[in-house]
C-alpha positions as CSV (number, residue, x, y, z in Angstrom):
1,X,-19.2,0.7,-13.6
2,X,-18.7,3.9,-11.7
3,X,-15.3,5.5,-11.6
4,X,-13.8,8.1,-9.3
5,X,-11.9,9.9,-12.0
6,X,-10.5,12.6,-9.6
7,X,-13.5,13.5,-7.5
8,X,-13.0,13.3,-3.7
9,X,-14.9,15.2,-1.1
10,X,-13.2,15.7,2.2
11,X,-15.2,15.9,5.4
12,X,-13.8,16.7,8.8
13,X,-16.0,15.7,11.8
14,X,-19.0,15.5,9.4
15,X,-18.5,18.9,7.7
16,X,-17.3,19.2,4.0
17,X,-14.2,21.3,3.9
18,X,-12.4,20.7,0.6
19,X,-12.3,18.7,-2.6
20,X,-9.3,16.9,-4.1
21,X,-8.5,15.4,-7.5
22,X,-6.0,12.9,-6.2
23,X,-6.0,10.7,-3.1
24,X,-3.1,8.4,-2.2
25,X,-4.4,6.1,0.5
26,X,-2.2,4.2,2.7
27,X,-2.7,0.7,3.8
28,X,-2.3,-1.1,7.1
29,X,0.9,-2.8,8.2
30,X,0.4,-5.6,10.7
31,X,3.3,-7.2,12.5
32,X,2.1,-10.4,14.2
33,X,3.8,-11.6,17.4
34,X,5.8,-14.9,17.4
35,X,6.2,-17.5,20.1
36,X,8.8,-20.2,19.7
37,X,8.1,-23.3,21.8
38,X,10.7,-25.9,22.6
39,X,12.2,-27.4,19.4
40,X,9.2,-26.5,17.3
41,X,10.5,-25.4,13.9
42,X,7.8,-22.8,13.2
43,X,6.5,-20.1,15.6
44,X,3.0,-19.7,16.8
45,X,1.7,-16.4,15.3
46,X,-0.9,-14.1,16.8
47,X,-2.4,-10.7,16.5
48,X,0.3,-8.2,17.1
49,X,0.7,-4.5,16.3
50,X,-1.0,-2.6,13.4
51,X,0.1,0.7,12.0
52,X,-1.9,2.7,9.4
53,X,0.1,4.5,6.7
54,X,-0.2,8.2,5.7
55,X,-3.1,9.4,3.5
56,X,-2.2,12.2,1.1
57,X,-4.7,14.4,-0.7
58,X,-3.3,16.3,-3.8
59,X,-4.7,19.1,-5.9
60,X,-7.2,20.0,-3.2
61,X,-9.1,23.3,-2.9
62,X,-11.2,24.7,0.0
63,X,-15.0,24.8,-0.3
64,X,-16.0,27.3,2.3
65,X,-14.9,29.1,5.5
66,X,-14.7,25.7,7.3
67,X,-11.5,25.1,5.2
68,X,-9.7,27.9,7.0
69,X,-10.7,26.3,10.3
70,X,-9.4,23.0,9.0
71,X,-6.0,24.4,8.2
72,X,-5.9,26.3,11.5
73,X,-6.7,23.1,13.3
74,X,-3.7,21.4,11.6
75,X,-1.4,24.3,12.5
76,X,-2.7,24.3,16.1
77,X,-2.0,20.6,16.4
78,X,1.5,21.0,15.2
79,X,2.1,24.0,17.5
80,X,0.7,22.0,20.5
81,X,-2.2,24.5,21.0
82,X,-5.0,22.1,20.3
83,X,-4.3,18.4,20.4
84,X,-7.7,17.2,19.2
85,X,-7.5,14.5,16.6
86,X,-10.3,14.8,14.0
87,X,-12.1,12.1,12.1
88,X,-11.6,12.7,8.4
89,X,-13.9,11.1,5.8
90,X,-12.8,10.8,2.2
91,X,-15.9,10.4,0.0
92,X,-15.1,9.1,-3.5
93,X,-17.6,10.5,-6.0
94,X,-18.5,9.2,-9.4
95,X,-17.4,11.1,-12.5
96,X,-20.5,13.3,-12.3
97,X,-19.3,14.6,-9.0
98,X,-22.6,13.8,-7.2
99,X,-23.0,10.1,-6.8
100,X,-21.1,8.5,-3.9
101,X,-19.0,5.5,-4.9
102,X,-17.5,4.7,-1.5
103,X,-16.5,6.4,1.8
104,X,-13.4,5.8,3.8
105,X,-13.3,7.1,7.4
106,X,-10.0,7.8,9.1
107,X,-10.2,8.1,12.9
108,X,-8.0,10.2,15.2
109,X,-5.9,11.7,12.4
110,X,-2.6,13.4,13.1
111,X,-1.5,16.0,10.5
112,X,1.8,15.2,8.7
113,X,1.9,17.8,5.9
114,X,0.2,20.9,4.4
115,X,1.8,22.4,1.3
116,X,0.3,25.1,-1.0
117,X,0.9,24.3,-4.6
118,X,2.1,27.7,-5.6
119,X,0.2,30.9,-6.2
120,X,0.7,32.7,-9.5
121,X,-0.8,36.1,-10.2
122,X,-1.5,35.3,-13.9
123,X,-3.0,31.9,-13.1
124,X,-6.7,31.3,-13.9
125,X,-6.8,28.2,-11.6
126,X,-7.7,28.4,-8.0
127,X,-5.2,28.0,-5.2
128,X,-4.5,24.3,-4.8
129,X,-2.7,22.5,-1.9
130,X,-1.6,19.1,-0.8
131,X,-2.5,17.8,2.7
132,X,-1.5,14.6,4.4
133,X,-2.4,12.9,7.7
134,X,-1.8,9.7,9.5
135,X,-4.9,7.9,11.1
136,X,-5.0,5.8,14.2
137,X,-7.7,3.7,12.8
138,X,-9.6,3.3,9.5
139,X,-13.0,2.1,8.4
140,X,-13.3,1.2,4.7
141,X,-16.6,1.9,3.0
């Protein structure tokens, strides 16, 4: 059986921008509406409001120049310069890093966090970061 084992490819509007070794996916919270009728002991439940939780990508690193645009887009959104909400796709790869295991698509994402994970002059590792966003909708793959 294929396992992800820390291989996630992140695409923004169809363009690969970074890879991450850890992905904390949020779920969906649904709060149904309730209607109480007369002396009925139990309410009638119906489709109410749904909220999607934050998705957090840890130990990520940029792949190309598109990554700088991705970070700038997050910063511009926070500053109110560009309020475009991107579609972010998290592609889970097999341990070989090539075979796609599944794809989750997050629609109309709002940035919630960007945090560099420290830069050390003597480090042999690349510059890693954590990034988080909250989607308006989600398509599981």
